[in-house]
N, C-alpha and C positions, 0 to 999 in steps of 0.2 A: 336763763333764757326765757323761761315761761313767764317770769315776773316782768321782764322787758316787754314781751309780747302782750301781756295783759295791760300794762301801762299804756302801750301804744294803742291798744284797742279802745280803752275808755277815753283816751285823749282824742282819737279820731272821731269817735261817736259824739263827743262834746263839741268838737270843732264843726262837724256837719250840722248838728242841731242849732248851734249859735249863729251860723253863717248868715241866714236871711236877716235877722234882726241887727247883727253887728254891722254887716255891710250897709244895711239901710240907714243905720244911725251915722255911720261914717260918711255916707253919701249926703245926708242932711248937713253934716258939718263941712265937708270939703266941696260939695256941689260939683263933683267931677267923678264920673264912673271909674276912670283909670286910677285916679288917686285913691278913691275909696277901696278899690279892689287891691291895689298894691299895699295900702296901709293894713288891710286885713291879713294879707299874706305874711307881712312882716310880723304881725301880732301872733299868727299861727307858728311861725318859726321860733319866736320867743317862748311860746307855750311849750313847744316840743323840747326846748332846752331846759326850761325851769320847772315845769310841773312834775316831771318824774322825780326831781330832787326835793322840791318844796311841798309836794302834794297839791291837790286841786284848790283853786281859789274859792272863796265863799260863793261867788257868782261868776261863773265862767264867762258868760256873755258880757257882763259889765267889765270884767278884766280885759277881755279882748278889745272892746270898744275903746277903753281908756288907753291901753298900750298902743293900739292902732292909731288913735288920734295923736298921741305923743310922737309916734314914729313918723306919721305924715307931716306933722309940723316940723320935725327935725329935718326931714328930707327937703321940705320947702326952704327951710333956712339954709341948708347946705347948698342947694341949687342957686339960691339967691345971694349966697355968701354974706348973709346978714349976721350970722352968729356962728360961733363954734358949736359943734355937736356936743351936747352934754355928756358927762361921763356915764359909762354903762350902769353903774349902781344907781345913779339918779333916775334913769329911765325905768329900770326894773323894780325899784322900790315902790310898790303899789299898795302896800298894806293899809296905809291910812286912807287913801283916796277911794279904795275899792268899795268900802261900805257906803260912803256918801253917794257915789254914782249909782250903786245898786238900788238905793232907796228911791232914786228919781226915775227908775225904769218901771213905771207902773204899766198896767194893762193897756191903757190908752196909747201910751208912747210906743209900746211894743207893736201894737196893731198898726199904728200910723207909719212907723218905720218900714215894716214889712210891706204894707200896702203901697207905699211910695215906690219901693224897689220893684214890686210886681207891676205897678202901673207904668213905670218908666220902660220896663222891658216890653210891655204891650202897647207902646205908644202907637196911635192909629196911623202915623206916617210910615211906620215900619212894615214891610211885607211880612207875611206869616212866617216864612222861613227864617227871617232875621229875628223875629220875636222869639221863636223857639230857641234858636242858637244862643241869643243873648240871655234868656232866662236860664238855660242849662249851664251857661258859663258863670253868670253873675249870682244867680239865686242858688243854684244847685252846687256850684263849684266843680262841675265836671271839667276835665282838662280839654284843651282844644283837640288833642289827639283822640280822646274818647268820643267827643261829639262828631268829629270827622268820620271816625269808623262807623258810628251809628247811622250817619247820613250817606255813607258810601261815597264820600268825596275825599280829596286829598287834604292833608293837614293845612297846607298853604291856602287852599281855597276856603276852608272853614275859618282860618285866621282872618282872611280878607272879609268874609261875610260878617264876622263879629266886629271887626274894625269899622266897617261901613255902618253897621248898626249904631255903634257908639258915636260915630261922627254925626249921624243923622239926629241922634238924641241931643247932642251938643248944639247942632245947628238949629234945631227946633226950639231952643231956649226953653226946655221943659221946666216948669216951676218945681222946686224941690220942697215946697211947703206941703203940709198934710192936705190931701185932697178934700174938697168940700163934699157935702152930702149928695148933691146932684151928680157931680163928676164921679164920685165913688160908686154910685149906683150904675152909671153908664159904663164905667170902665171895668166893673166887676164881671160883667158878661164877657168882656175881652180877655180878662185873666182866665176865666173858666174855659173859654174857647181855646186859649193857648195851651192850657193843661191837657185838654182833650186831644189836641193836635200832637202833643208830646207822646201821649199814650198811644195814639194811632200809629205813630212812627214805629213804635216798638211792636204793637199788636199786628201790624201788617207785615212784619218780618217773616221771611221764609228762606229755606235752603241755607246757603252759606252765611246769610246775614242774621240768622236767628241769634247766634251767640253775641254778636256785636250790638244788636238793636233791642233785644228783649229787655235788658236792664232799664230801658226808657219807660217801660210800663211801671216798674217799681218806683222810679223817680216821679212819674206823674201821680201815682197814688200818694206818695209822700207829700207832694205839693198840694194835692187836693185835701189831705188831712190838715195841712197847715192852713189852708184857706178856710176850712170848716172850723178850726180853732178860732180864727179871727171873726167868723160869722156863724156862731153856733146855732142860731135860730133861723138861718136862711135855707128854705126848703130846696131850692135849686142846687145849692152846693151839696146838701145831703144827697140829692138825686145824682149829682155828678160823681161823688165818691162811690155811691152805691153801684152806679153803672160800671165804673172802672173795676171795682172789686168783683162784681158778678161776671164780667167778661174775662178778667184775668184769672178767675178761679178755674177756668177751663184750659188754662195754658198747658198743663201736663198731658192733655189728651188731644190737642189740636193738630199735632204732627205725628207722623209715623217715624220709624227708626231712620228712614232715609231723608227726613225733612219734608216729606210730602204732606199736603193738607188733608186732614181727616174731617169729613163732613160732620155737622152737628149730630145728625141722626145716627152716625156710625161711631161716635166717640164712646170710649169706655167710661161711663159715668162714675164708676168707682174711683177713677183717677182725678175727678174734680176735687178742688180744695173745699172741703165741707165747712171749716171755720170761716173761710173767706165768704162763702155763700151765705152763711148764717148772719155775718156782719152786714153784708149787702142787703139782705132781706129786711133786717131790723131797721136799717137806715131808710129804705124806701117806704116802709110802713110808717115810720116817724114823719117822713117828709109829706106823705099823702094826707096825714091828719091835719096838716095846715090848710088843706083845701085851696091850694094855690099852685096848681101843677104847671110846670114848664117843660120844655123839650127834654131836658136831662132826666127829669122824673118819669116822663112817659117812656123814654128809652130804657130806663132802669126797670120800670114795671114790666116791659116786654122781656127783658133779660131775666127777670125774676120768675116769670112764667115758664121760660125754658129751663131755668135752674131748678125749679120746684118739681119738674116732671121726672119721676124715677125711670120712666121709659119714654121713648119718642112718641109712642101711641097715646100717652097720657097728656100730651101737650094740649093746652086749651087754646086752640087756634081761633076759635070764635072771639075770645077776649083779646087775643093778639091783634086780630084784624080790626077790632074796634079801637084799640090803642093806636094803631097806625093811622086810622082815620083822624083821631085826635091830633096826632103828630103832623099830619098833612095840613090841618087847619092852623096849627101853631107855626110850622115851618114848611110852607109849600115847597116841594122839591120833587123833580121827576124820580130821583133815587128813592125817596120815601115812598112814593107811589109804587115803584118797582118792588120794594120790600113788602108793601101791603098786598101786592099781587100774589106773592108766594103764599101768604096767609089765606087769601081769597081762593086760591087753587085747592087748598086743603079743606075749605068749608063749602065752597060752591062748585068746585070742579075746574078743570083746566080752561074750558072755553070762556068762562066768566073772567078768569085771570088774564087770558089772552086779549079779550076785548078791552080790558083795563089798560094794558101796556101798549097796545098798538099805536095810540096817539102819541106815545113818547118816542117813537122810532127816530124822528128827526133830531130831537134834543139829546138822545142817548146813543146816537149812531157810533160814537167813538168809545163807548163804555163797554168793555168786554163782558161784564156781568149781565148787561141787558140782553145780549145775544145768547148768553148761556141759559138764562131763565126762559127766554122766548123759545129756544131750541128744546128745552125740557118740556115746556107746555105743548109744543107742536108734536113732539114724540108721543106724549100721553094721548093726544088726539088721533094718533095713527098717521100723521102727516110726515112720514119718515124723510122724504126727499127735501122738504122745506126745513125740517129739523137739521138735516145734514149741512145745509147751507148756513144756517144760524150758528151751528157749532163751529164750522170752519171760520166764520167771522170772529167768534169769541176767541178762538185759539190764536188767530192772526193779531188780535188786539191785546192779548195777554201781556202784562208788563213784565212778568217773570216766568221762568220755566215752571215754577211751582203752580202758578195760576193756570198755565196751559195744561199741566198734568192734572190739576183739579178738574178742569173742564173735561178732559179725556176720561178721567175716572167716572165722572158724572154720566158721560155718554155710555161707557161700558155697562154701568149698573142699570141705567134706564133701558138700554137695548136688551139686556138680559131679562129684565122684568117684562118687557113688551114682546119678548121672543122675536124681535126683529133683527135683521143682520146689522152688524156694526158698520157704520159708515166709514169710508176711507177718508180720514182727515188729513189735511196738509200739515206739514211739520214746521212751517215758518211761524215766527212770533215767539 
């Protein structure tokens, strides 16, 4: 039994590792997402049948590409009734051809095939939700059921989402040739953004959804590693992977036993993943040496300052505030300004922070965190009645019970610290 389990384990690992390149190569050959995916699945079934008996091929990816290509051709012939399906032994006998195709799979080919696949999933005509779903299905190989659970939608709804995405790609007549240098540069940002969105879908999980959605963080990190292998000297991709690692390193301390959010200052830092933090730190240091900082690098640098503090009191808020200023210039956003305001409150006090966020009120009126931060600042200034109103708004706008509980916990702590009476908050939201 253990031998069977170990066989299946290495085969599964090999299939996961080979998938992006193999599906990318099959896509180049068939120019159809459904055909490429089906051909790869058929090749995987053949691998599960033959590899335990015959041992691993010299190049698993090459083997899967070739068997998948043969399978796809045979399926097309069968559908078109152009020819009889070849005998099983003719299809499976790959010994001679495997070496030849493996020699042709050089680094450039590998990169282009995977990039093509990623670029198609991140086609600008697809909404972000479809980009993520398509990438998780086609590149990562997650089942429709797994993706649906992660997004808290029905399997049928997710199947429709992926089908619509594939149809949009087909309708857009996306070129299947290797992208040119200009397009590659433009679309690289879209791919990075998609990976970050996948991560955030997992990172924002709470309560009952933690188990289903948390694996998305691991998958995003895997995709970021893949992208960095394709672009090993690209500082923004280093920054992206660093950011994901540094954020995910805190996963074990972000929730209490009931699934409630634990504030950063209250987290047990001994539960942070030290090797993951060390890797993230090394990556951001390497990226910064390129002296070409982008938004992911800046966010990673902020995360590194939090991760490097052994105690909350040791956090370098002055440097964090400066980094948020940089991020504001790179990516102007009211949410970035709101985050800077938290750092400003630590450095210059609550009034300076409140002055900074008051102009954001209209644009962030529907964002629960704005009201939560504003409430906290008002409370620190002794304006308890106004704080109570802000906290009520925050709880009303909270998207999940965990977010509402997070605000309430924040209120309780701040009230205790200020020795003020706890406001009676509404329970809606």
